[in-house]
VOBA-1610 file (N, C-alpha, C; in pm, whole numbers, padded with zeros to 5 digits, always signed):
BEGIN
Met+00084-00119+00000Met+00000+00000+00000Met+00087+00124+00000Lys+00062+00218-00088Lys+00141+00338-00098Lys+00072+00446-00016Lys+00142+00502+00080Lys+00085+00606+00164Lys+00186+00718+00175Ala+00139+00831+00226Ala+00229+00944+00245Ala+00338+00909+00344Ile+00304+00822+00436Ile+00403+00776+00533Ile+00428+00628+00509Thr+00552+00593+00478Thr+00585+00454+00447Thr+00584+00368+00571Ile+00523+00251+00560Ile+00517+00159+00672Ile+00647+00080+00680Leu+00708+00084+00796Leu+00829+00006+00819Leu+00791-00112+00904Val+00800-00232+00847Val+00755-00352+00917Val+00868-00417+00994Ala+00985-00426+00936Ala+01094-00498+01000Ala+01176-00405+01089Ala+01237-00461+01189Ala+01325-00383+01276Ala+01453-00351+01201Cys+01515-00241+01238Cys+01641-00202+01172Cys+01758-00265+01246Leu+01859-00301+01172Leu+01977-00362+01233Leu+02094-00265+01221Ser+02151-00227+01334Ser+02266-00136+01333Ser+02387-00208+01392Val+02502-00175+01341Val+02624-00239+01389Val+02692-00146+01488Ala+02710-00194+01609Ala+02770-00114+01715Ala+02922-00122+01704Ser+02987-00046+01792Ser+03133-00047+01790Ser+03187-00185+01824Phe+03306-00211+01782Phe+03372-00340+01803Phe+03295-00452+01735Ala+03224-00417+01628Ala+03155-00516+01543Ala+03048-00594+01619Gln+02995-00538+01728Gln+02888-00604+01801Gln+02754-00557+01746Ala+02669-00654+01707Ala+02539-00621+01648Ala+02438-00589+01757Lys+02361-00487+01734Lys+02257-00447+01829Lys+02125-00431+01754Ile+02024-00505+01794Ile+01896-00497+01726Ile+01816-00379+01780Asn+01782-00287+01691Asn+01706-00168+01728Asn+01558-00197+01703Thr+01491-00253+01802Thr+01353-00296+01785Thr+01257-00178+01802Met+01130-00205+01773Met+01029-00101+01785Met+01020-00050+01928Lys+01024-00142+02024Lys+01018-00105+02166Lys+01130-00008+02200Met+01248-00035+02147Met+01363+00051+02173Met+01348+00185+02100Lys+01294+00181+01980Lys+01280+00303+01900Lys+01188+00404+01968Ile+01082+00354+02033Ile+00984+00447+02090Ile+00993+00456+02242Ala+01104+00409+02299Ala+01121+00412+02444Ala+01117+00554+02499Asp+01148+00653+02416Asp+01151+00793+02459Asp+01020+00865+02434Phe+00917+00793+02393Phe+00794+00858+02347Phe+00735+00954+02449Gln+00723+00910+02573Gln+00659+00992+02676Gln+00743+01112+02717Glu+00871+01109+02682Glu+00960+01221+02714Glu+00961+01326+02603Lys+00918+01287+02485Lys+00923+01375+02370Lys+00787+01441+02345Thr+00788+01552+02273Thr+00664+01622+02238Thr+00606+01564+02110Thr+00477+01539+02112Thr+00405+01496+01992Thr+00345+01620+01926Lys+00385+01644+01803Lys+00332+01756+01726Lys+00214+01706+01642Val+00098+01764+01664Val-00020+01731+01585Val-00025+01827+01467Val-00017+01772+01347Val-00006+01854+01227Val-00145+01893+01178Leu-00172+02023+01176Leu-00300+02075+01130Leu-00300+02084+00978Thr-00417+02068+00919Thr-00425+02056+00774Thr-00446+02189+00702Gly-00495+02289+00774Gly-00531+02414+00709Gly-00680+02425+00684Asn-00752+02313+00699Asn-00898+02313+00692Asn-00951+02350+00830Ser-01012+02467+00842Ser-01047+02521+00974Ser-01144+02431+01051Met-01243+02373+00984Met-01340+02288+01052Met-01274+02161+01102His-01197+02096+01015His-01125+01975+01053His-01029+02003+01168Asp-00952+02109+01155Asp-00849+02139+01254Asp-00910+02173+01390Ala-01023+02243+01391Ala-01087+02279+01518Ala-01134+02154+01591Arg-01192+02059+01518Arg-01239+01936+01580Arg-01123+01849+01626Leu-01018+01845+01545Leu-00900+01768+01581Leu-00834+01826+01707Gln-00820+01958+01711Gln-00759+02022+01828Gln-00840+01994+01954Asn-00971+02005+01942Asn-01057+01982+02058Asn-01045+01838+02109Ala-01044+01742+02015Ala-01033+01600+02053Ala-00899+01571+02118Val-00793+01629+02064Val-00659+01606+02120Val-00648+01668+02259Lys-00696+01790+02275Lys-00689+01857+02405Lys-00763+01779+02513Asn-00873+01715+02474Asn-00957+01645+02572Asn-00918+01499+02593Asn-00836+01443+02503Asn-00811+01299+02510Asn-00665+01258+02511Trp-00575+01344+02467Trp-00434+01302+02456Trp-00366+01319+02591Thr-00323+01211+02651Thr-00263+01215+02785Thr-00127+01146+02793Ile-00086+01076+02690Ile+00031+00989+02699Ile+00163+01063+02686Ser+00160+01183+02629Ser+00285+01258+02609Ser+00253+01407+02597Pro+00354+01493+02613Pro+00332+01636+02587Pro+00289+01654+02442Val+00197+01749+02419Val+00144+01764+02283Val+00137+01911+02245Glu+00169+01938+02120Glu+00159+02073+02064Glu+00103+02061+01923Phe+00055+02173+01870Phe+00001+02175+01734Phe+00096+02251+01643Cys+00101+02211+01517Cys+00188+02279+01422Cys+00125+02278+01284Thr+00174+02365+01198Thr+00129+02370+01060Thr+00206+02268+00976Val+00161+02248+00854Val+00232+02159+00762Val+00373+02212+00736Ala+00384+02344+00722Ala+00516+02404+00696Ala+00610+02381+00814Glu+00559+02392+00935Glu+00642+02367+01054Glu+00681+02220+01061Tyr+00589+02131+01024Tyr+00621+01988+01019Tyr+00736+01962+00922Glu+00730+02024+00806Glu+00835+02004+00706Glu+00971+02047+00758Ser+00973+02151+00839Ser+01101+02202+00891Ser+01151+02121+01010Leu+01059+02048+01078Leu+01095+01976+01200Leu+01105+01825+01184Lys+01056+01770+01074Lys+01041+01625+01063Lys+01172+01548+01069Ser+01285+01613+01046Ser+01414+01544+01056Ser+01468+01541+01199Asn+01393+01603+01291Asn+01437+01613+01430Asn+01383+01496+01512Pro+01469+01410+01565Pro+01424+01293+01641Pro+01367+01327+01779Asp+01367+01456+01814Asp+01311+01497+01943Asp+01159+01513+01936Tyr+01102+01488+01820Tyr+00957+01503+01804Tyr+00894+01379+01744Tyr+00770+01356+01785Tyr+00681+01263+01717Tyr+00574+01348+01649Phe+00515+01292+01544Phe+00414+01369+01470Phe+00289+01285+01447Leu+00174+01348+01471Leu+00046+01286+01438Leu-00011+01360+01319Leu-00025+01288+01207Leu-00067+01351+01082Leu-00194+01287+01027Thr-00268+01365+00950Thr-00377+01311+00869Thr-00319+01288+00730Val-00310+01163+00688Val-00246+01130+00561Val-00342+01054+00470Ser-00323+01070+00341Ser-00403+00996+00244Ser-00334+00864+00212Gly-00414+00759+00196Gly-00359+00628+00166Gly-00406+00577+00031Gln-00314+00525-00047Gln-00348+00474-00180Gln-00299+00331-00195Phe-00392+00241-00223Phe-00354+00103-00246Phe-00302+00087-00388Glu-00231-00023-00409Glu-00158-00044-00534Glu-00244-00029-00659Lys-00367-00081-00654Lys-00452-00081-00773Lys-00551+00036-00777Glu-00541+00125-00682Glu-00629+00242-00683Glu-00571+00350-00774Ala-00659+00414-00851Ala-00614+00522-00938Ala-00578+00646-00857Val-00655+00670-00751Val-00629+00784-00663Val-00652+00740-00518Pro-00594+00811-00422Pro-00618+00775-00281Pro-00766+00785-00246Gly-00813+00692-00162Gly-00955+00692-00128Gly-00983+00708+00020Ile-00881+00690+00106Ile-00902+00693+00250Ile-00798+00783+00316Glu-00842+00850+00422Glu-00749+00925+00507Glu-00724+00845+00635Phe-00601+00850+00683Phe-00560+00780+00803Phe-00502+00880+00903Leu-00506+00844+01029Leu-00431+00916+01131Leu-00304+00836+01156Ser-00191+00896+01131Ser-00064+00824+01139Ser+00030+00892+01237Leu+00084+00811+01329Leu+00181+00860+01427Leu+00319+00813+01385Val+00411+00908+01366Val+00546+00876+01321Val+00649+00945+01409Lys+00770+00893+01404Lys+00880+00953+01480Lys+00967+01034+01386Gly+01003+01154+01430Gly+01089+01238+01349Gly+01229+01180+01338Gly+01301+01224+01236Gly+01438+01176+01216Gly+01460+01123+01077Ile+01581+01083+01052Ile+01617+01025+00923Ile+01573+00880+00920Gly+01503+00840+00813Gly+01454+00703+00801Gly+01565+00603+00776Ala+01526+00475+00778Ala+01624+00367+00759Ala+01693+00377+00624Ser+01624+00432+00525Ser+01682+00443+00392Ser+01770+00566+00377Gly+01777+00646+00482Gly+01854+00769+00473Gly+01771+00885+00423Asn+01643+00862+00400Asn+01552+00964+00348Asn+01468+01018+00463Val+01464+01148+00480Val+01388+01208+00588Val+01239+01182+00574Asp+01192+01158+00452Asp+01050+01129+00430Asp+01016+00985+00469Asp+01117+00905+00492Asp+01097+00764+00528Asp+01098+00753+00680Leu+01002+00820+00744Leu+00997+00825+00889Leu+00947+00694+00948Phe+00985+00669+01074Phe+00943+00546+01140Phe+00798+00558+01182Glu+00715+00467+01134Glu+00573+00468+01166Glu+00546+00388+01292Val+00481+00450+01388Val+00447+00384+01513Val+00313+00310+01500Val+00212+00381+01452Val+00081+00320+01433Val-00002+00410+01341Thr-00089+00348+01264Thr-00179+00419+01174Thr-00318+00360+01185Val-00419+00447+01199Val-00557+00400+01207Val-00639+00465+01095Pro-00733+00391+01036Pro-00820+00449+00933Pro-00911+00554+00994Phe-00932+00664+00923Phe-01008+00777+00977Phe-01138+00804+00901Arg-01128+00820+00768Arg-01249+00851+00691Arg-01223+00841+00542Ser-01332+00840+00466Ser-01323+00847+00321Ser-01278+00988+00282Ile-01196+00998+00181Ile-01149+01130+00138Ile-01262+01211+00075Asp-01348+01146-00001Asp-01450+01217-00080Asp-01589+01216-00019Ser-01609+01143+00091Ser-01743+01134+00149Ser-01732+01139+00301His-01755+01259+00357His-01745+01277+00501His-01884+01268+00564Thr-01906+01166+00643Thr-02037+01147+00705Thr-02051+01222+00836Gly-01941+01259+00896Gly-01944+01322+01027Gly-01918+01223+01139Arg-01937+01095+01111Arg-01915+00993+01214Arg-01768+00988+01256Glu-01680+01026+01164Glu-01538+01020+01196Glu-01503+01109+01315Phe-01576+01220+01331Phe-01547+01309+01442Phe-01615+01262+01571Val-01725+01189+01558Val-01786+01126+01675Val-01689+01023+01733Leu-01625+00947+01645Leu-01534+00840+01686Leu-01391+00888+01707Leu-01359+01011+01670Leu-01222+01061+01678Leu-01160+01047+01816Pro-01228+01083+01926Pro-01167+01062+02058Pro-01128+00917+02082Ala-01211+00823+02035Ala-01180+00681+02051Ala-01059+00643+01967Leu-01049+00696+01846Leu-00934+00665+01760Leu-00804+00715+01824Leu-00810+00832+01886Leu-00692+00884+01956Leu-00655+00796+02074Asp-00756+00747+02145Asp-00728+00658+02258Asp-00673+00523+02212Ile-00719+00475+02097Ile-00667+00350+02042Ile-00519+00368+02006Ile-00485+00482+01946Ile-00345+00510+01914Ile-00261+00511+02041Gln-00309+00579+02143Gln-00233+00588+02269Gln-00219+00452+02336Asp-00325+00373+02332Asp-00319+00240+02392Asp-00217+00154+02320His-00216+00164+02187His-00122+00084+02110His+00022+00127+02139Val+00045+00256+02151Val+00180+00305+02182Val+00224+00253+02318Ser+00134+00262+02416Ser+00166+00217+02551Ser+00203+00069+02552Lys+00126-00012+02482Lys+00153-00155+02478Lys+00281-00185+02400Ser+00305-00109+02296Ser+00425-00129+02214Ser+00552-00093+02291Met+00539-00002+02387Met+00653+00034+02471Met+00686-00078+02569Asp+00588-00162+02597Asp+00608-00273+02691Asp+00666-00397+02623Thr+00619-00424+02501Thr+00663-00546+02431Thr+00661-00527+02281Asp+00761-00582+02214Asp+00767-00574+02068Asp+00656-00654+02002Leu+00608-00757+02070Leu+00501-00839+02013Leu+00379-00754+01982Glu+00343-00666+02075Glu+00228-00578+02053Glu+00257-00481+01939Gly+00377-00426+01938Gly+00411-00328+01836Gly+00406-00382+01696Tyr+00462-00501+01676Tyr+00467-00557+01542Tyr+00339-00631+01503Ser+00258-00668+01601Ser+00130-00734+01569Ser+00031-00635+01511Gly+00045-00508+01547Gly-00044-00407+01494Gly-00184-00416+01553Leu-00278-00348+01489Leu-00414-00342+01541Leu-00489-00474+01528Asn-00441-00563+01443Asn-00508-00693+01428Asn-00507-00771+01560Asn-00410-00744+01644Asn-00399-00816+01770Asn-00517-00786+01863Tyr-00586-00676+01838Tyr-00699-00637+01923Tyr-00822-00726+01901Asn-00821-00805+01795Asn-00932-00899+01773Asn-00944-01000+01886Leu-00835-01020+01960Leu-00839-01112+02074Leu-00936-01062+02181Asn-00964-00933+02181Asn-01056-00877+02281Asn-01199-00923+02261Leu-01232-00965+02138Leu-01370-01001+02108Leu-01420-01115+02198Ala-01330-01205+02235Ala-01367-01318+02321Ala-01409-01270+02460Lys-01373-01146+02494Lys-01407-01091+02625Lys-01539-01014+02623Ser-01608-01015+02510Ser-01727-00931+02494Ser-01858-01003+02526Lys-01850-01121+02582Lys-01972-01193+02618Lys-02050-01110+02719Gly-02179-01094+02693Gly-02262-01013+02780Gly-02264-00866+02740Tyr-02184-00830+02640Tyr-02183-00693+02592Tyr-02296-00670+02491Arg-02341-00549+02484Arg-02432-00506+02378Arg-02348-00467+02257Ile-02383-00519+02140Ile-02309-00488+02018Ile-02403-00422+01919Ile-02367-00300+01878Ile-02453-00221+01791Ile-02386-00199+01656Phe-02456-00241+01551Phe-02411-00215+01414Phe-02492-00098+01359Ala-02424+00006+01312Ala-02493+00110+01237Ala-02536+00049+01104Glu-02656+00077+01063Glu-02710+00019+00939Glu-02616+00040+00822Glu-02558+00157+00813Glu-02470+00188+00700Glu-02337+00113+00707Asp-02309+00051+00821Asp-02184-00024+00837Asp-02198-00169+00794Leu-02317-00210+00752Leu-02338-00348+00708Leu-02333-00355+00555Ala-02258-00451+00504Ala-02250-00470+00359Ala-02382-00525+00305Lys-02400-00510+00175Lys-02525-00554+00113Lys-02544-00705+00119Asp-02435-00779+00140Asp-02449-00925+00143Asp-02506-00976+00277Val-02523-00883+00373Val-02584-00922+00501Val-02736-00917+00482Met-02789-01025+00429Met-02930-01035+00393Met-03018-01054+00517Pro-03150-01035+00504Pro-03242-01055+00616Pro-03226-01192+00683Ser-03200-01296+00603Ser-03184-01430+00661Ser-03060-01436+00751Val-02954-01364+00709Val-02832-01360+00789Val-02858-01285+00920Arg-02930-01175+00910Arg-02961-01095+01028Arg-03044-01177+01128Gln-03140-01248+01075Gln-03228-01328+01161Gln-03151-01439+01231Ala-03054-01497+01160Ala-02980-01610+01214Ala-02870-01569+01311Tyr-02806-01456+01285Tyr-02685-01423+01362Tyr-02693-01296+01447Val-02783-01203+01410Val-02794-01081+01489Val-02890-01107+01604Lys-02835-01152+01714Lys-02916-01191+01829Lys-02829-01189+01954Gly-02891-01209+02069Gly-02815-01216+02193Gly-02743-01088+02227Gly-02813-00974+02220Gly-02751-00846+02252Gly-02694-00773+02133Met-02705-00831+02014Met-02660-00765+01892Met-02778-00689+01830Glu-02753-00564+01790Glu-02860-00480+01737Glu-02814-00407+01612Ile-02911-00371+01528Ile-02885-00288+01410Ile-02972-00164+01422Met-02911-00048+01408Met-02988+00076+01418Met-02932+00182+01324Asp-03004+00289+01310Asp-02961+00402+01229Asp-02829+00457+01282Ala-02745+00507+01190Ala-02612+00556+01229Ala-02621+00667+01333Asp-02720+00757+01321Asp-02733+00865+01418Asp-02764+00810+01557Asp-02848+00708+01563Asp-02882+00647+01692Asp-02760+00574+01750Ala-02686+00509+01663Ala-02564+00440+01708Ala-02464+00541+01764Asp-02453+00656+01699Asp-02363+00762+01747Asp-02408+00816+01882Asp-02540+00828+01899Asp-02592+00876+02028Asp-02553+00780+02141Val-02561+00650+02112Val-02521+00550+02212Val-02374+00565+02244Phe-02293+00585+02140Phe-02149+00600+02160Phe-02119+00724+02242Leu-02184+00834+02210Leu-02159+00960+02281Leu-02207+00955+02426Ala-02299+00864+02455Ala-02350+00848+02591Ala-02253+00768+02678Asn-02145+00718+02617Asn-02045+00640+02690Asn-02107+00518+02759Ala-02199+00454+02688Ala-02268+00338+02744Ala-02168+00228+02780Glu-02183+00173+02899Glu-02090+00070+02945Glu-02121-00065+02880Lys-02017-00145+02862Lys-02028-00278+02803Lys-02108-00274+02673Thr-02072-00177+02590Thr-02140-00159+02461Thr-02036-00135+02353Leu-02042-00213+02247Leu-01953-00197+02133Leu-02032-00138+02017Val-01973-00040+01949Val-02040+00027+01838Val-01953+00013+01713Ser-02018-00012+01601Ser-01944-00033+01476Ser-01897+00097+01414Phe-01789+00086+01337Phe-01736+00200+01261Phe-01661+00143+01142Thr-01695+00190+01023Thr-01627+00145+00903Thr-01568+00263+00827Val-01458+00236+00757Val-01393+00338+00674Val-01365+00275+00538Ala-01415+00339+00433Ala-01395+00289+00297Ala-01403+00407+00200Pro-01343+00395+00083Pro-01350+00503-00016Pro-01492+00521-00069Ala-01524+00641-00112Ala-01654+00666-00175Ala-01663+00591-00307Asp-01553+00590-00382Asp-01544+00515-00507Asp-01481+00381-00476Thr-01558+00276-00490Thr-01511+00143-00450Thr-01451+00064-00564Glu-01421+00127-00674Glu-01362+00056-00787Glu-01210+00056-00776Gly-01146-00046-00831Gly-01001-00044-00848Gly-00918-00084-00729Gly-00956-00192-00661Gly-00869-00248-00559Gly-00868-00177-00426Ser-00978-00112-00390Ser-00987-00045-00261Ser-01013-00145-00149Tyr-00993-00100-00025Tyr-01018-00182+00092Tyr-01116-00113+00185Cys-01188-00195+00262Cys-01280-00145+00364Cys-01228-00190+00501Tyr-01223-00096+00596Tyr-01180-00126+00733Tyr-01302-00130+00824Lys-01305-00231+00913Lys-01421-00251+01001Lys-01374-00259+01145Met-01443-00187+01232Met-01405-00183+01373Met-01527-00193+01464Leu-01507-00251+01581Leu-01603-00246+01692Leu-01529-00184+01809Ile-01585-00075+01864Ile-01516+00002+01967Ile-01606+00018+02089Asp-01548-00003+02207Asp-01621+00012+02332Asp-01653+00161+02354Ser-01780+00191+02371Ser-01821+00332+02382Ser-01778+00395+02513Ala-01755+00316+02617Ala-01716+00369+02747Ala-01565+00379+02763Thr-01494+00274+02724Thr-01349+00270+02745Thr-01267+00303+02621His-01332+00305+02505His-01266+00329+02376His-01168+00218+02339Thr-01188+00101+02398Thr-01106-00016+02364Thr-01149-00073+02230Leu-01052-00108+02148Leu-01081-00170+02019Leu-01101-00320+02038Tyr-01216-00371+01993Tyr-01249-00513+02011Tyr-01246-00590+01879Tyr-01257-00521+01768Tyr-01261-00590+01639Tyr-01198-00498+01535Tyr-01106-00555+01455Tyr-01039-00476+01352Tyr-01001-00568+01237Arg-01068-00550+01127Arg-01039-00629+01008Arg-01058-00542+00884Lys-00997-00586+00775Lys-01019-00519+00647Lys-01042-00624+00540His-01110-00585+00434His-01127-00676+00320His-01119-00594+00191Lys-01078-00661+00087Lys-01071-00597-00044Lys-01210-00585-00102Ile-01243-00467-00151Ile-01375-00443-00207Ile-01381-00495-00351Thr-01479-00579-00377Thr-01500-00636-00510Thr-01647-00622-00547Lys-01685-00673-00663Lys-01826-00671-00702Lys-01910-00754-00606Lys-01850-00858-00549Lys-01922-00945-00458Lys-01921-00891-00316Phe-01810-00833-00275Phe-01796-00785-00138Phe-01779-00633-00137Gly-01884-00564-00095Gly-01881-00418-00094Gly-01837-00361+00039Asn-01873-00235+00062Asn-01837-00168+00187Asn-01911-00228+00305Gly-01848-00229+00421Gly-01915-00265+00544Gly-01880-00403+00597Phe-01937-00433+00714Phe-01922-00565+00774Phe-01986-00668+00683Leu-01911-00771+00646Leu-01962-00877+00561Leu-02034-00981+00645Thr-02101-01073+00577Thr-02168-01182+00647Thr-02069-01258+00735Glu-01948-01280+00685Glu-01849-01355+00763Glu-01809-01279+00889Asp-01810-01145+00884Asp-01781-01066+01003Asp-01892-01080+01106Val-02016-01072+01059Val-02130-01084+01149Val-02129-01222+01216Lys-02099-01326+01138Lys-02090-01461+01195Lys-01979-01470+01298Arg-01866-01406+01268Arg-01751-01410+01359Arg-01786-01341+01491Val-01852-01228+01481Val-01891-01155+01601Val-01995-01234+01679Ser-02090-01294+01608Ser-02195-01373+01673Ser-02136-01492+01745Ala-02035-01553+01687Ala-01971-01671+01747Ala-01903-01638+01879Ser-01866-01512+01897Ser-01799-01472+02021Ser-01897-01458+02137Arg-02026-01465+02105Arg-02126-01449+02210Arg-02132-01573+02297
//
């Protein structure tokens, strides 16, 4: 996947003095995170930036935080004393144009390739469609920020968490027995037919209008998971859809999967996702 921020999957290997090899793992790379300032890069879009600033001020607790312009980011990105949280566009290999925006946390400094643009990526979460803004992204934004912070905290403890990425959070689904699970209607793919709903949407699982689902999320309802999907407005040409279930009270991520969008599989939770969630009950 081609993105503004390149994903670095493997750990870098550096050779120490006296020819002793030292593995510079992700845990080691971000060990200074809480001591460094995280610069949140504003886009220049006043509405977006105001909501982003408000969410960060109210939810970011893991490190010192400041806001900066894109121009300031460009002048500071080679400095390893800063981390940066950016809104970046993501383009998959077969997409003609980028279709999704992501929130990406990176560490300043020279990348492994020697290119300052090849910054070390800590974590990236899907945020919204580039061409179709529903407004739900800002309802869920505080939770997305908390998911980023939780992942950073866990990655500082163990490399397993860092390199497993957000997929590792699917293990939480087994802990959701007795939870209320709410799917926004718009988050369900067209292949989730009435027969599927009747067979699998039960035992505390509900489908409701997106506005009602957002109201539940904003109420911080306990033991309640709410769906959130991110996909391009134009689903042609090898795009992907991201699907999440997030705890409305704790902002814990319980489900995170993506699938390639095809003529058969469109946007939203597929039948196989609904079955998987139902099986966890």
